N, C-alpha and C positions, 0 to 999 in steps of 0.2 A: 519739784520745788520743795518738794514737800515730802521728802522721803525719810522716814524714821530710820534710826540706826538699824543696821542689818543684824546686829548682834542680839543674842538672847538676853532676857531681862537681867540675869545675874552678871552680865558683862557690860551693862550700859554705861555710857559716859554721861554723867549727870550734867556736866557743863554744856554739852551739845544739846541735851534734852531741854535745859533751861532756855537756851537761845532759840530753839525751835518753838517752844511754848510761847516765848515772848513774841516771836514772829507771827504766829497764828493769831494771838490775842490782838496785836496792833492792826493786823489786816481786818479783823472783825470790827474793830473800833472805827477804822476808816470807812469800810463799806456800810457801817451802820449810818454814818452821815450821808453817804452817797445814795444809798437805796431807801433808807427809812426816814430819817429825821430832817435832813438838810440843815441841821444845827450842830455846833461844836459841843455836843453833849459831854465829850471827854477832853475839853480844852484843846491844846495845840496838837495832841495825839490824833484828834479827829481829822486834822489836816495833813499830818505827816505819817499816818499809819500805813500808807502805800509802801513805805520803806521796808515793811515786813517781808515783802516779796523779794527785795534786794538781799535781805539776810538769808532767805531761803535759797536764793541763787548761790551765794557764797558757800553755804552748808552743802548744797548738792555738788558743787564743784569739788569741795574737799572729799566728800564721801565716795563719789564715783571716781574721782581722780586717784584716791587712795586705793580703791579696789583694783584698778587697772595697773597703776604704777607699782604697787607692792608686789603684784604678780611678776612684773618685769624685773624688779629689783631682786626677787628671790629666784629668778631664772625659771619660773613655772611656765607651763605651756598654756598661755592665755588663749581662750577660745572666743572669737567674736560671736559665733553662733550661740554658744551658751550664755554669753553676756546679754545678747539681745533677747533670748527666750526669758531669762530671769527678769530683765527690765520690763518686758511686755506683760509678764504675769503680775508684776508688781504695780504697774501704772494703768494698764488698759481696762481691767474689769470695772473699777470704780468710775473711771472717766466715761466709759461707754454707757454705764448705768445712768449717770447723771445726764449725759447727752440725750439719752432716750426720754428722760423726764421732760427735757426742754422741748422735744419734738412731739411728745404725747399731749402735753398741756400748753399748747402755743398761746392760748388766750391769757393764761395767768402769767406766763414766764417770758413771752417774747418782748424784744425791745423795738427800737425804731425800724430796724431792718435785720435780716438774718443772712449770714454768709451761706454759700452753697453747702449742702449736706456733705458732699465729698471732701470739702476743705476741713470740716470738723473731723472726719474719719482719718484724714491724713496729717492732722496737726499743722495745717498751713493757713488757717483762718486769720492768724495774727498779721499776715503779710499785707492784708488790705482791710484792716479792721478800723472801724470808726467808733467813737464813744457813743454809748447808748444802744449799741446793737445787742442782740441776743447772746447770752453766755460770754460776755466780754472778758470775764476774769479767767477765761481759758487761755488768754494770750501768753501767760507765763508758762503754762503747761506745754504750749507749742515750743517755746524756746528750750524748755528742758528736754522734750522728746527729740528735738532736732540736735541738741547737744549730745544726747545718748547715742544717736545714730552716727554723728560726725566725729566726736572726740576720740573714741577708741580707734577709729580708722587712722586719724592723724597721728595718734600716739604710736600705733603700730608702724606707720611709715617712718616716723622719727626714730623709733627703736631699731629699725632695720638699717638706718643710716649710721655711719660712724660718728663719733663725738656726739652721741645722741642727747646727753644731758645738756651740753651747751646749746645744742640746736633747740632743745625743749624750752630753755630760758629765752632764747631769741624769739621763738614762736609766741610765747606768752606775752612778752613785752611788745612785739610787733603787732599782735592781734589787739592788744589794749590800745595802742596808738592809733590803729586803724579805726576802731570803734569811736574813739574821741574825734578823729578827723571827720568821720561820717556824720556824727551828731552836729558838729560845727557846720559842715557843708549843707546838711539838710535844713538847719536853722536859717542859713543865708538863702538857700534856694526856695524856701517856703515863705519868704516874706520878712525875715529877720525878726526884730522885736515885735512886729505886728503879726507874727505867725498866729493863725487862728487856732482855737482849741482843737478843731477837727484835724487840721494838718499836723499839729503838735502830737496828738495821740497817734495818728496814723504813721507818721514818718519818724518820730523820735521815741515815743513812749512804748508803743506796742511792737515795734519792728525788731525782728531778730538781729538785723544788721547793726542796730544802735544800742542793743541791750545785752548781747551775748557776753560782752567783756566782764560782766559782773560775776560770771562763774569762774573767771580766771584767777582771782586771788585765792580761791579755794584749791584750784589745781596747783598753784604755786606752793601752797603749804604742803600738799601731798608730794610734790617734787622734792621739796626741801627735806621732808621727813624720810623719804625712801632713798634719796641719792646723795644727801648731805647730812647724814645722821649726827655728825659731831656739831655742826653749826646749829642744827635743829635742837639738839639737846641743850646747847648753851643758851639758845633763845628761851626755851621752855623753863629753864631754871629761874627766870625772872617773871614768874607767873603773875604776881600782883602788880608789878610794874606794867606788864602787858595789859592787864585789866584796866589800870588807871589811864594808860595812853589810849587804849581802845575806847573807853567811855568818854574821854576828853575829845577824841577825834570824831566819834559819832555825834556827840553833843554839838560840836562845832559845825559839822555838816548839817545837822537838823536846823541849827540857827541860820546857816547860810541859805538853805532851801526855803525856810519860813520867811526870811526877810529879803532875799536877793534874787530868788528864782523868777519871781514875777513882781514887777514894780508898777504900781498904779499909775496910769497916765503914760507909761513907757511901753510896758509889755514884757515878754519873756527875754531874760538877759542871755547874752552869748556865753559868758564865762560859766555860769551855773549849768546851762543846758549842755555845754560841751564837756566840761570837766567834772561836773558835780556827781554824776552817777558812778564814774570810775573811783572818785575819791571816797564816796560813801561806801562802795563795795570794799575798798582797801581798808577803811575804818572797821567795817564788820569783820574783815579778815583778821585784824589784830585781836578782836574779841574772840574769834574762833581759836586763835593760837592760845589765848588766855584760858579758854574752856578746855583745851587739850593739855594744859600744864598742870601736873599734879600739885604744884605749889600754890596755885591760885585759889582764891575764895570761890570763884565761879565754878571751878572743877570740884571743889570739896563740899560745898553747901548743896544739900539735896532739898529742893523746894517741893513741898507736897503737891501732888497733882501734875507737876511739870512733865514727868515721864509719860503719864497717860495722855496728856494733851499732845505731846510730841509724837506719840504712837498713832494718835487719831488725826494728826494735823492735815494729812493729805485728804482724808475723807471730809473733814470739817471744811477745808478750803473749797472743795468741790461743791458741797451741798449748801453752804451757809447763805449764799446770795439768793438762790431760789426760795429758801425758807423765809428769808427777810422779806422778799417780795410778796409771798403768800400771806404772811402773818400781819402785815401792815394794816390791811383793810378791816379784818374782823376786830382787831384790838381798838382801832379808832371807832368802830361801830359801837363797841361796848364801853366807849368813853374812857378807855384806859390811856393815859397820856404816854405817847411813845417816846417822849423826851424825859419823862419822870423815871425814877429808879425802878418802879414796878414794871413798866412797859419794857424798859431796856433789859431788865433781869429775865422776863418771860422770853423775849425774842432771842437773847443770847443763849439761855439755857436750852430752849427747844432746838436751836441750831447745833449746839454742841452735842445734844442727845441724838439728833438725826445723823450727825457725823459719826458718832459712836456706833449707831445701828448699821450705817453703811460699812464701817470698818469691820464690824462683827459678822454681818451677813454676806457681804460681797468680797471684801478684801481678804479676810482671814482664810476662807476655804482655798482661795488661789495661792495664798502664801504657804499653806500646808502642802498643797500640790507641788509648789516650787521646791520647798525644802526636801520633799520626798524624792522627786525625780531629777531636779537640777540644783543640787546643794551648793555648787561652786561654779565660778567663772572659768576654772582651769580644767583642762582635759586630764584624764587618768587620775581622778580623785582617789585618795587612799580609801580603802573599804570602810575604815572606821567612820568616815564622814557620811557615807551613804546609809540611809535608814533601810537596810535590806531586811525584810521580814525573816524570822528564823525558819529554816527549812526542816 
């Protein structure tokens, strides 16, 4: 969800960094309410910050889609094995480290129930997850890992078929419609407006079948970029217009979720539950296009600290919730108001610092290893790409 740009620092796309930094910040804001304060310390963002995960999904869809589809477009020999090795070196070390913390410190960190250990190891815990369980924020990582496993295989199958680009578009639109249908079906099957919080989380919010479509707008952008370069270039020329449309549509979707997703005395609404997540992801997709457009302000303006937050975002995402849980009691004991600016600042700063530590001590060594031994997803890499030591 949460994977920083694969490029080196001198080649970073500031627009994507900004979006990734925004995504991690609003997730922190949302979880601050859920885990620490139970108050809207940050206004409406305290209620809508969960959407940061949806933005991560769209960014991942684009970045991974672009890696795979650009190899196809250039006629390179894409290797499924190398892709998986590179992904696993990128995602597993941090994840297994934090998973170990959850199982080593069960008293401090466990929730109402804990999924079987094997399901955490295989990234399947989200398929039967209920709110309040241990390490629930790993649901989005499950969807990402499942995506990394399945998407390249589907892309390769489509690539081997003739008319592969058209088939690609049909697959994206068909998959999006399927997810919309499944959300609507689950809403009706689980009690319609009266759907309980548990059923909603289990069958709609956490489930891979009802949330995978949010990666698709990102893949669509990658498909456009690599196989329809003229249309892509024409769209990107209108960078600030894309930014304005993206902000307006994200704002509209926030308003819709805030006011119409759950109506007091009625319950969860069919329209927002069914269509809302797809429309939100498409809105974020427009912002991603704006971030990729050299003409847009989002692409050009470099926000101090955004690149660092983007780089550490995966580590911060993994570690912040356990840190929130652990810090809550001692701060309250020392009579520091967890809703006051000082309490918020301490908890947020410590969480970001721990994310940075995780990035530095666990993620970075594996990334160095990856760059040395598996520098690319394609077979027969040119020698200049491989860091071979001088003989």
